[in-house]
C-alpha distance (Angstrom), angle and dihedral (degrees) to the residues before:
residue distance angle dihedral
M1 . . .
I2 3.80 . .
R3 3.78 115.1 .
L4 3.79 98.8 -175.6
T5 3.77 109.0 -150.8
W6 3.81 126.9 -120.9
V7 3.82 96.3 15.3
Q8 3.83 107.7 69.0
P9 3.85 107.6 115.3
E10 3.80 93.1 -144.7
D11 3.82 89.4 58.1
L12 3.79 94.9 41.6
V13 3.81 92.0 61.4
G14 3.79 92.5 64.1
H15 3.78 91.2 48.4
E16 3.82 91.5 48.2
L17 3.80 90.3 50.9
R18 3.80 88.8 53.6
Q19 3.79 90.4 47.6
A20 3.81 89.7 50.9
A21 3.79 91.2 52.6
E22 3.80 88.8 53.1
D23 3.81 97.4 47.6
G24 3.80 97.3 43.7
R25 3.81 103.7 -104.9
E26 3.80 118.2 146.6
V27 3.80 106.4 -125.6
T28 3.80 104.5 150.5
E29 3.80 94.0 118.9
I30 3.81 93.6 47.1
A31 3.80 91.2 48.5
A32 3.81 90.3 50.7
R33 3.81 91.5 52.2
W34 3.79 90.8 49.5
H35 3.78 95.2 50.1
A36 3.80 93.1 42.6
A37 3.80 89.0 56.6
G38 3.80 90.7 53.5
G39 3.79 98.4 -95.1
H40 3.79 119.2 152.2
D41 3.77 135.2 -139.7
A42 3.78 119.0 -100.6
P43 3.81 115.6 -77.4
P44 3.82 104.9 -98.4
R45 3.81 96.5 -133.4
A46 3.81 110.3 -8.5
G47 3.78 121.5 88.0
A48 3.80 95.1 -132.0
S49 3.78 139.8 21.2
P50 3.82 113.7 -113.0
E51 3.81 101.6 -119.5
V52 3.81 133.3 64.6
P53 3.83 107.3 -121.3
P54 3.80 127.4 -134.2
V55 3.79 113.6 -82.9
R56 3.82 91.5 -113.7
L57 3.81 91.0 56.8
R58 3.77 93.2 49.9
R59 3.80 91.1 50.1
L60 3.79 90.3 49.4
A61 3.80 89.5 49.7
E62 3.80 91.4 54.6
D63 3.80 91.6 48.8
L64 3.80 92.8 48.3
L65 3.79 92.6 48.3
D66 3.79 89.0 56.9
E67 3.79 91.5 45.0
L68 3.79 91.6 50.7
A69 3.79 91.7 48.1
A70 3.80 90.9 56.7
L71 3.81 91.8 60.1
P72 3.81 112.4 94.5
S73 3.77 122.3 -133.4
P74 3.81 112.7 -123.8
L75 3.79 92.5 -146.7
P76 3.83 119.9 108.2
E77 3.79 94.1 -125.0
P78 3.83 109.5 132.1
S79 3.78 124.3 -162.5
T80 3.80 100.8 -163.3
L81 3.78 117.5 91.4
A82 3.79 92.3 -124.6
G83 3.79 90.5 51.8
I84 3.78 92.6 47.9
V85 3.80 94.2 48.8
A86 3.80 91.1 47.5
A87 3.81 89.6 52.7
C88 3.82 93.1 51.9
P89 3.82 111.9 78.9
A90 3.81 90.1 -179.3
W91 3.81 95.1 49.5
P92 3.83 105.6 145.0
S93 3.80 108.3 -94.0
G94 3.79 100.4 -178.0
P95 3.81 124.1 114.4
R96 3.78 114.4 -59.8
R97 3.75 123.3 -127.3
S98 3.79 116.1 -60.8
P99 3.81 130.3 178.1
G100 3.78 108.8 -60.7
A101 3.81 93.2 1.9
A102 3.78 95.3 117.8
G103 3.76 90.5 46.8
A104 3.76 90.0 53.5
V105 3.80 91.6 49.5
L106 3.78 90.9 50.6
G107 3.76 96.4 41.7
G108 3.80 93.5 -119.2
G109 3.78 138.4 58.5
P110 3.77 132.2 112.3
A111 3.78 95.7 -42.0
A112 3.76 92.8 54.0
G113 3.79 98.9 40.5
S114 3.77 116.6 -130.4
P115 3.80 115.4 18.1
D116 3.76 121.5 -92.7
P117 3.83 107.0 -96.3
R118 3.80 88.8 -130.4
V119 3.79 89.9 58.2
L120 3.78 93.3 49.2
D121 3.80 88.1 48.5
R122 3.80 90.8 57.6
M123 3.80 92.1 48.0
L124 3.79 90.3 48.8
G125 3.79 87.9 47.7
A126 3.79 88.8 56.8
W127 3.82 93.3 52.2
L128 3.80 95.2 41.2
G129 3.79 91.1 44.5
R130 3.78 92.2 52.0
A131 3.79 91.5 48.6
A132 3.81 95.0 46.5
G133 3.79 94.6 46.9
C134 3.79 90.3 48.7
V135 3.80 94.7 49.3
L136 3.80 91.8 47.0
G137 3.79 90.5 56.3
K138 3.80 98.9 40.4
P139 3.82 102.3 84.6
V140 3.82 92.9 48.2
E141 3.81 97.0 44.0
K142 3.83 109.1 134.1
I143 3.82 91.5 17.0
P144 3.81 110.8 117.5
R145 3.77 122.9 -122.2
E146 3.80 93.5 -97.1
G147 3.80 91.8 56.2
I148 3.80 94.6 46.1
R149 3.78 90.5 55.5
A150 3.80 92.7 45.5
I151 3.81 91.2 53.4
A152 3.79 93.6 45.6
E153 3.80 94.3 46.9
A154 3.81 92.6 47.3
T155 3.81 91.2 54.9
G156 3.82 97.3 42.5
N157 3.79 93.8 -106.0
W158 3.81 102.1 117.3
P159 2.93 120.3 144.5
I160 3.80 84.4 35.6
R161 3.79 109.5 -107.9
G162 3.79 103.2 151.7
W163 3.79 145.5 16.1
F164 3.78 118.8 -49.8
T165 3.79 115.8 -103.7
A166 3.79 137.8 -165.3
E167 3.79 91.0 -152.6
G168 3.78 109.3 109.7
L169 3.81 93.4 5.1
P170 3.83 109.3 142.7
A171 3.79 112.0 -117.6
E172 3.79 93.8 -124.9
I173 3.81 92.4 56.2
G174 3.79 91.7 45.9
A175 3.80 89.9 51.0
R176 3.78 93.4 48.5
W177 3.80 94.2 45.3
P178 3.82 107.4 29.3
W179 3.79 117.9 -166.8
N180 3.77 120.5 -107.5
R181 3.81 97.3 -83.7
R182 3.81 96.1 -139.5
S183 3.79 94.3 49.1
A184 3.79 105.0 38.7
V185 3.81 90.0 78.8
N186 3.81 95.1 60.7
S187 3.81 110.5 14.1
L188 3.80 105.6 61.7
A189 3.79 123.2 96.0
E190 3.80 91.8 -108.0
N191 3.81 96.5 52.6
I192 3.81 108.3 29.3
D193 3.80 107.9 126.8
G194 3.77 106.3 168.0
V195 3.79 124.7 -43.4
P196 3.82 111.9 -37.4
E197 3.78 121.0 -141.5
D198 3.79 116.6 -84.9
D199 3.79 135.8 161.1
D200 3.81 89.0 -122.3
L201 3.80 87.5 64.5
N202 3.80 99.3 32.9
F203 3.79 90.7 61.1
A204 3.80 90.5 52.9
L205 3.80 88.8 52.6
L206 3.80 90.7 48.5
A207 3.80 91.2 52.1
L208 3.79 89.6 51.2
A209 3.82 90.8 49.3
L210 3.80 90.7 46.8
L211 3.80 92.4 55.2
E212 3.79 93.4 44.0
R213 3.82 91.5 51.5
H214 3.80 101.9 37.8
G215 3.79 105.8 19.2
R216 3.76 127.9 -143.0
A217 3.81 93.6 -41.3
F218 3.82 93.2 65.2
T219 3.80 117.0 145.9
T220 3.77 136.1 -143.5
E221 3.80 87.0 -107.3
N222 3.82 88.9 57.9
V223 3.80 89.0 54.1
A224 3.80 90.9 50.2
Q225 3.79 93.3 49.9
L226 3.79 91.4 48.2
W227 3.79 90.5 54.1
L228 3.79 91.2 51.3
D229 3.80 91.3 47.7
E230 3.80 98.6 44.4
L231 3.81 111.5 20.8
P232 3.81 124.5 71.2
G233 3.79 109.3 -142.4
G234 3.77 90.4 -118.0
R235 3.81 91.5 61.3
V236 3.80 94.5 62.6
F237 3.78 127.2 70.4
T238 3.82 144.2 -165.8
A239 3.83 111.0 -12.8
E240 3.78 93.2 7.9
R241 3.79 91.8 53.6
A242 3.80 90.8 48.5
A243 3.81 90.9 50.4
Y244 3.81 91.1 45.4
R245 3.82 90.1 51.5
N246 3.79 89.3 48.9
L247 3.80 91.8 51.8
L248 3.80 90.6 52.0
T249 3.80 91.2 52.1
G250 3.80 91.8 53.3
L251 3.79 102.7 -98.7
E252 3.78 116.0 144.2
P253 3.80 129.1 -129.9
P254 3.81 113.9 -106.2
A255 3.80 110.5 -66.7
A256 3.77 121.9 -109.0
E257 3.79 114.3 -83.3
G258 3.76 112.3 -80.8
G259 3.79 90.2 31.7
H260 3.78 129.1 97.1
P261 3.82 115.1 8.0
A262 3.80 90.1 -127.0
F263 3.77 87.9 77.9
R264 3.80 100.5 45.9
D265 3.76 120.3 97.5
P266 3.80 117.6 -110.3
P267 3.80 117.3 -118.9
A268 3.80 93.4 -114.3
G269 3.79 95.3 50.3
G270 3.75 130.0 -108.9
D271 3.75 126.2 104.5
A272 3.77 116.2 -61.3
G273 3.77 88.7 -170.9
D274 3.80 86.7 73.2
R275 3.84 95.5 53.7
R276 3.72 106.0 82.3
G277 3.80 102.7 156.7
G278 3.77 114.1 170.5
A279 3.79 104.7 -50.4
V280 3.81 102.0 25.7
P281 3.81 111.5 94.1
A282 3.76 124.1 -135.7
S283 3.77 122.5 -120.2
T284 3.78 132.1 -140.5
A285 3.80 88.7 -97.3
T286 3.77 98.5 51.8
F287 3.79 112.2 31.0
R288 3.81 109.6 103.3
N289 3.78 90.3 -30.5
P290 3.81 110.5 133.0
F291 3.81 89.1 165.8
R292 3.81 94.5 69.9
E293 3.80 92.2 115.4
W294 3.78 95.9 44.9
I295 3.79 125.6 108.8
G296 3.81 101.1 -89.8
A297 3.80 97.5 99.5
L298 3.79 92.1 45.0
I299 3.80 92.3 59.9
R300 3.81 90.7 53.3
A301 3.80 95.7 57.5
D302 3.81 111.1 77.6
V303 3.79 99.8 86.8
Y304 3.81 90.9 53.2
G305 3.78 87.3 61.3
W306 3.78 95.6 43.2
V307 3.80 92.8 55.8
N308 3.81 90.3 50.6
P309 3.81 103.8 49.6
G310 3.77 111.5 -176.0
D311 3.83 91.5 5.0
P312 3.82 107.4 94.7
A313 3.80 93.0 164.9
T314 3.80 94.1 60.9
A315 3.80 90.5 41.1
A316 3.80 89.7 54.4
E317 3.80 91.8 47.8
F318 3.81 91.0 52.3
A319 3.80 90.0 49.2
W320 3.81 90.6 49.8
R321 3.81 91.4 54.9
D322 3.79 89.7 54.4
A323 3.80 99.1 38.9
R324 3.79 96.9 51.5
L325 3.81 90.2 68.8
S326 3.79 89.6 74.0
H327 3.81 110.1 4.9
T328 3.79 145.0 56.0
A329 3.81 137.4 -163.4
N330 3.82 111.6 -17.2
G331 3.79 91.0 12.0
I332 3.80 88.0 60.9
Y333 3.80 92.5 40.8
G334 3.80 91.1 56.1
S335 3.78 90.2 56.7
M336 3.81 93.0 47.1
F337 3.81 91.3 46.1
V338 3.79 92.6 54.2
A339 3.81 95.3 42.3
A340 3.79 90.7 53.0
M341 3.81 91.3 48.2
C342 3.80 91.0 49.9
A343 3.81 90.4 50.7
A344 3.78 90.5 51.1
A345 3.80 95.5 43.1
L346 3.81 92.3 66.5
V347 3.81 92.4 59.8
A348 3.82 105.9 20.9
S349 3.78 127.1 96.8
S350 3.81 99.6 -150.2
V351 3.78 142.4 36.7
E352 3.79 90.1 -123.0
E353 3.82 90.5 62.0
V354 3.78 89.5 50.2
V355 3.80 95.7 50.7
A356 3.81 90.9 46.2
A357 3.80 89.5 54.3
G358 3.79 90.3 52.8
L359 3.78 94.5 48.2
A360 3.81 91.5 50.2
V361 3.81 92.3 67.7
I362 3.81 100.9 48.9
P363 3.82 126.7 70.6
P364 3.82 106.1 -91.1
E365 3.81 93.6 -139.8
S366 3.79 94.0 50.8
R367 3.77 119.6 113.0
L368 3.79 89.5 -114.8
A369 3.80 94.9 53.6
V370 3.79 92.0 48.1
A371 3.81 91.3 50.3
V372 3.81 92.6 47.9
R373 3.80 93.7 49.8
Q374 3.79 91.5 48.9
A375 3.80 91.8 48.4
A376 3.80 92.5 49.9
E377 3.80 91.2 49.0
D378 3.80 91.9 50.3
A379 3.80 91.9 48.4
R380 3.80 92.7 50.6
G381 3.78 93.9 50.1
E382 3.81 103.8 40.6
A383 3.80 124.2 69.3
D384 3.81 94.3 -165.7
F385 3.80 109.1 70.8
E386 3.79 91.6 -161.4
R387 3.80 88.6 64.9
V388 3.79 89.5 50.8
V389 3.80 89.6 53.9
D390 3.80 90.2 46.8
R391 3.80 88.3 60.2
L392 3.79 92.4 47.0
H393 3.79 91.0 53.4
E394 3.80 91.3 46.8
R395 3.81 90.2 54.9
H396 3.78 101.6 36.0
G397 3.79 106.0 21.2
A398 3.80 92.3 111.7
L399 3.80 91.6 62.6
H400 3.78 120.9 92.8
W401 3.79 112.9 -93.3
V402 3.82 91.0 -111.9
H403 3.81 97.7 46.0
T404 3.80 117.8 127.6
I405 3.80 98.6 -127.4
N406 3.80 101.0 55.1
N407 3.79 93.2 41.2
A408 3.81 93.8 47.2
A409 3.79 89.0 50.7
L410 3.81 90.1 51.3
I411 3.81 91.7 46.8
T412 3.79 89.7 52.6
A413 3.78 93.9 46.9
A414 3.81 92.8 48.8
L415 3.80 91.7 50.4
V416 3.80 96.1 45.7
H417 3.79 94.5 43.6
G418 3.80 92.1 44.4
R419 3.83 91.8 54.6
G420 3.78 92.3 -155.8
D421 3.81 97.0 -44.9
F422 3.80 102.3 136.5
T423 3.79 98.9 -154.0
A424 3.80 95.6 44.2
S425 3.79 90.9 47.5
I426 3.81 99.2 52.3
A427 3.80 91.2 38.6
G428 3.79 90.6 55.4
A429 3.80 92.4 49.1
V430 3.80 92.0 52.3
A431 3.80 96.5 40.7
G432 3.80 89.1 55.4
G433 3.78 87.6 78.1
W434 3.80 106.0 -138.6
D435 3.81 121.0 98.1
T436 3.78 92.5 -10.7
D437 3.79 101.8 -178.0
S438 3.81 94.7 41.3
A439 3.79 95.3 46.6
G440 3.79 90.9 43.6
A441 3.80 91.0 50.3
T442 3.81 95.0 50.9
V443 3.78 94.1 45.2
G444 3.80 90.4 46.4
S445 3.79 91.1 50.8
I446 3.80 93.1 53.9
A447 3.79 97.3 39.5
G448 3.81 90.4 46.5
A449 3.80 93.0 50.5
L450 3.79 92.4 48.9
R451 3.79 94.7 58.2
G452 3.79 104.1 18.0
A453 3.79 132.7 -123.0
S454 3.79 92.2 -75.1
A455 3.81 89.4 64.3
I456 3.81 95.3 50.5
P457 3.83 107.8 102.1
P458 3.81 112.3 -106.9
E459 3.80 93.2 -119.9
W460 3.81 87.7 74.3
S461 3.80 95.0 57.2
L462 3.81 115.6 123.2
K463 3.82 107.3 -163.1
N464 3.82 91.8 -97.4
R465 3.80 92.9 -93.6
L466 3.80 129.0 115.3
S467 3.80 127.6 -166.2
S468 3.78 119.0 -145.5
S469 3.79 142.2 154.5
V470 3.82 90.3 -144.8
T471 3.80 107.1 113.6
G472 3.78 113.6 -95.3
F473 3.79 97.9 7.2
D474 3.79 106.9 82.4
G475 3.80 109.8 119.2
I476 3.79 94.1 7.2
G477 3.79 119.4 152.5
L478 3.77 122.0 -117.2
D479 3.79 88.0 -130.4
E480 3.81 90.7 59.6
L481 3.79 90.6 48.4
A482 3.79 90.1 51.6
G483 3.80 91.3 49.9
R484 3.80 93.4 49.3
T485 3.79 91.8 47.3
L486 3.79 91.8 49.5
A487 3.80 89.8 50.3
L488 3.81 89.3 56.4
A489 3.79 90.8 47.2
T490 3.78 93.9 53.3
E491 3.80 102.4 35.1
E492 3.78 121.2 115.6
S493 3.81 112.9 -93.0
């Protein structure tokens, strides 16, 4: 029996009920009907429940998903770019990118000949940092915070200062907290041989390919086609799998702004893309996709920042074009937040500048912005990072472990508390115990860009070789990726 994860209607209902509780919709009566019929809550960590339900329950699940989708959220959290910009009083208002502008910011580019080695070092730092943070988190993905600490302490690696290892790990701890089965074979200190394949890296490669093929005017439809061309359905998860399924059934990505009313923001706030009613069509991001505010869009954002150094507004706009294929509201904001931080990290001198750039491009009253500000404040005022993480779990522990809001808060806290120290920053992101490889990758990307590859301690080197199933990238060097990304950043518009 195949119980494909993240698409079973009877599991999606529980996730949509959780999403409704988070975005302010009143669903008590719908939840009561679901449970009275024998429906279950969402699996807490797994992507699918183990048993096939009765046909009547599946049909009810499909009906309730549509009923839930028709309920508007009362929160003022727009998903259109115009709505987001209007909600951001600090949206960057400086000059947008012009021919040669990025090259001038970076100190290289066509006008200056070959790029400044210091600039290339920062771009390589971004790629290496993303890879190292991802690999550090891979073997403990899905292990809760308590288990991560137990493993690290038992192997003399607490506070975390190096790769995880199975050598010397007591059998009882290994049995209680088993490694991520797909990652233990290539992400432990004793078996790392280059950068293993991971969706957190594949999406960065896809963004690079997207920009090389379609240029800076790429569309959401271009992103969708690239997924269909390059990504097997089994290599995407949560919101991306829902959007992929929707593409295969003929649903369209959200229309260009100014198009169909389903994708315009309502005057009172909320997400009109979720209100389908009778005549309003669903999009790939909204149809039976309760994961639309989870972390998937955030992990796709880094390259959009790297090709727009010093221009967080354009970086955020690029990220929005990509994210809207599968996400809405805070799911989109997470992508824009990270893209803007990555754009700033290549030219900034401090983590505080980077976080400020990210906050400037997301609505300040959104749940994400509130969580990020609180996390940054905690990290500034508390010397013990474990206490910072305690507070994050107190606030956000009810969210799924791969939700955008809790992970973005952890990413922020790890960066601010780490103050540019690469090892401390990625270690904090992983020790926080949510989406360990994704949070580690994003923090590593930003911390690596801030200081450059030459400042990343040698113990985090990865043989300059990356494995991937994305066409044309298997075995590629991180140095080549950095060079190609820098070329996109400095090319004439």
